[in-house]
N, C-alpha and C positions, 0 to 999 in steps of 0.2 A: 169950310172944307176940312180945316184942321180938327174941328170938333168931330166931325164924322170919321175922319181917319183915327182919331184917338179912340173913339167908341168902337170902331172895328178891331183895333189892336187889343182893347180891353176884353171884348167878347171872345176873341181867339184865345187869348191867355186863360180866360175863365174856362173855356171849353177844354182846353189841354189840361188844366189842373184837375178837372172833375172827370177826366177819362177813367174808366174802370181799369183795374189791374188786369193784366193778362197772364197767360201761362208762359210768357216769353222766357227762355233760358232753361226751361225744364224739359226733360226727356219724356217721351210718351209713358214710360214706366213710372216716372216721378208723378206725372199728372194723374195717372191712374190711382197711384197710392194715396195722394191727397184727396182725390174725389172719393175713393172708397171710405175714407174716415169722415166724409161729409164737409170738407173744406172747400170753399170757393177759391177762385184765383187770388183774390185779394188777401184773404186770411192765410192761405198757403204761402204766398210770397212773403208775408210779414213774419210767420213763424220760421220759415226757411231762411229768410234773411238774418234772423237772430240765432241760426245755427241749430235749429231743432229739425230732426227727421220727422217724417209723417208718424211713425210709431211713437216717438217721444211726444210729439204734439198731441196726439190722441190721448195718451196717458195723462198728460197734464190737464188737458181740457176735461176729460172724465173725472179727474180728481177735483175739479172745480176751480182751477187756476186760469186766469187770463194770461195773455203773453207777457205782460210786464211782471206779474208776480212770479210766473214760471221761470222767467229769466233771473230774477233775483235769487230765488231759492236754488236754481241750478248753479248759479255762480258760486254758491256756498257749498257745493258738492252734495246736494240733496237730490234724490230722484223723486218722481211724482208721488209714489206711495209713501216714502218717508216723510215728505213734506205734508201730505194730506194728514198722516198720523200725528205729526207735531201740531199742525194747525188745529185738528179736531180736539187735541189735548188742551187747547187754549193758549198755545205758544205763538208769539209772533216770531218773525225770522231771527231777530237779534237774540231773543231768549232762547230759541231753539238751538242756535249756534253755540251759545254759552253753555247750555245744558249738555249738549252732545259733547263738547270739548271736555266736560267733567266726567264723561263716561255714562251719563244718564240716557234714559230712553223715555219717550213720551208716555204718560199715563192720562187717560181720559179724565178730565176735570168733572167733578160732581156738579150737576145742574141745581 
């Protein structure tokens, strides 16, 4: 009986852990904005939870950044367009920050 009870508890916990994200905590206006840029509830909740608006999230995604990278570049005061320009120029975040602090701007690297 203990084994069956343990199995049931494990199954319940597994089901709860794999439950899909919802739009909980968002207004209809917010949900509409996220859906308009093509984000599902899970992706919207993740970006929103990291402090991004739908517009910012769309810009970062369109520029080719995932949430983790967008967060790192954003924390260094880059917007999506600036980050894309530096990245396209062959700069990683650390080098982009150092170069920007020296007053430089990105130049596309020769291939």
